[in-house]
C-alpha positions in Angstrom: -1.2 -10.7 3.0 -4.9 -8.0 2.5 -7.9 -8.4 4.6 -10.5 -8.9 1.6 -7.9 -9.5 -1.5 -5.3 -12.3 0.2 -2.9 -10.8 -2.6 0.8 -10.8 -0.4 1.3 -6.9 -0.6 4.2 -6.6 1.7 7.0 -8.4 3.4 8.8 -7.3 6.4 11.9 -8.8 4.3 11.4 -5.3 3.6 12.8 -2.5 5.4 10.0 -1.0 7.1 9.0 1.8 9.3 5.8 1.7 11.7 3.4 5.4 11.5 1.6 3.7 14.6 0.2 7.4 14.9 -2.2 6.2 11.4 -2.7 2.4 11.7 -0.1 2.4 9.4 3.6 1.5 7.8 5.4 2.9 5.4 8.0 0.8 3.4 11.3 2.7 1.4 11.3 0.7 -2.0 15.5 0.9 -3.6 16.5 -0.3 -7.7 18.1 -3.4 -8.7 18.9 -5.0 -12.1 16.8 -8.1 -12.2 19.3 -10.7 -13.6 16.8 -13.3 -13.6 17.3 -14.4 -17.0 14.2 -15.8 -17.1 12.5 -12.1 -16.1 10.6 -10.8 -18.3 12.3 -7.7 -17.0 16.5 -9.3 -17.2 18.2 -7.2 -17.8 16.9 -3.3 -16.8 16.7 -2.1 -13.7 13.6 -2.1 -11.8 11.6 -1.7 -8.2 12.1 -4.4 -5.8 8.8 -4.0 -4.2 6.9 -3.3 -7.5 9.0 -6.6 -8.8 8.4 -8.1 -5.4 4.3 -8.5 -5.3 3.4 -8.1 -9.1 2.0 -4.2 -8.8 0.7 -3.0 -12.0 0.6 1.0 -11.9 -3.1 1.8 -12.1 -4.0 5.0 -12.2 -6.8 7.8 -10.3 -7.2 11.3 -11.9 -7.6 12.5 -9.2 -6.9 12.4 -5.6 -10.8 12.1 -4.4 -10.5 9.4 -6.7 -8.4 7.3 -4.9 -10.2 8.8 -1.6 -13.7 7.4 -3.2 -12.0 3.7 -3.4 -10.2 3.9 -0.1 -13.5 4.9 1.8 -15.7 1.8 -0.4 -12.0 -0.3 1.2 -12.8 1.4 5.0 -16.4 -0.2 4.7 -16.0 -3.3 3.9 -12.5 -3.6 7.1 -14.7 -2.0 9.3 -17.3 -5.1 8.6 -14.7 -7.5 9.8 -13.5 -5.3 12.3 -17.0 -5.1 13.3 -17.5 -8.9 13.6 -14.1 -9.9 14.9 -12.6 -7.0 16.8 -15.5 -4.2 17.8 -13.6 -2.7 20.9 -10.9 -1.3 18.6 -13.2 0.2 15.9 -12.8 3.5 17.9 -8.9 3.5 17.4 -9.9 2.0 13.3 -11.7 5.0 12.4 -9.3 7.1 14.4 -6.0 5.7 12.6 -8.2 5.9 8.9 -8.4 9.3 9.8 -5.0 9.9 10.1 -4.1 7.7 7.3 -6.2 9.5 4.8 -4.5 12.7 6.5 -1.3 12.3 5.5 -2.7 11.2 1.8 -4.2 14.0 1.2 -1.0 16.5 2.4 0.7 14.7 -0.8 0.7 16.5 -3.9 -1.0 14.7 -7.0 2.4 14.8 -9.0 4.4 13.2 -6.3 1.9 10.7 -6.2 1.3 6.3 -7.7 -0.6 3.9 -7.6 -0.2 -0.3 -7.7 -2.5 -2.6 -7.8 -2.4 -5.5 -6.3 -0.8 -9.3 -7.4 -4.4 -10.0 -7.7 -5.7 -6.9 -9.4 -8.3 -7.0 -7.2 -9.6 -3.4 -6.9 -11.6 -4.7 -3.2 -8.3 -5.9 -1.9 -5.7 -3.0 -0.3 -4.4 -0.5 -3.6 -0.6 1.0 -2.0 0.0 4.1 -3.0 3.7 5.4 -2.8 5.2 8.8 -2.7 8.2 10.3 -4.4 9.8 12.8 -2.2 10.7 16.2 -3.0 14.1 17.1 -4.4 14.5 13.0 -4.4 16.2 10.8 -6.8 15.2 8.0 -4.5 12.4 5.5 -5.7 8.8 5.5 -3.9 7.8 4.7 0.0 5.0 2.8 -0.1 2.2 3.2 2.4 0.6 0.8 4.1 -3.1 1.4 6.6 -2.2 -1.8 8.5 -5.8 -2.4 9.3 -6.3 -4.3 5.9 -3.2 -6.8 6.8 -3.2 -10.1 7.7 0.6 -11.4 9.2 1.3 -14.3 7.9 4.6 -16.6 9.2 6.0 -18.4 6.4 
């Protein structure tokens, strides 16, 4: 769940690839046919991550618009880390820089953005990218520092 919005963002039931060099992880999403007769998307091919976590696609006109959002998000996370784990602040800042460097290396046309289930702009807004020359659905990127692990 998101530390700020408390929205459920992702689950380790999905294939998670840890990215410790940037304080995050990625999830390769996949497509499936929705066979739930009570679903609005019944009979359609849907993305497993988007469907499971009720993501709603949103748009940032420019990559820098997402960077501006993310800086505000980091400011809120920094306050939490300063309070709960001040000894980890340097690592948090290093990871945040590496995470954004990875984001900036992506082409705008290969990126997608999704609001969390609560449509909270204060909480984490997941982003994903399509691999060049690949028919696979997007790889979603998550910044671990902003998420709480919840065992069910």
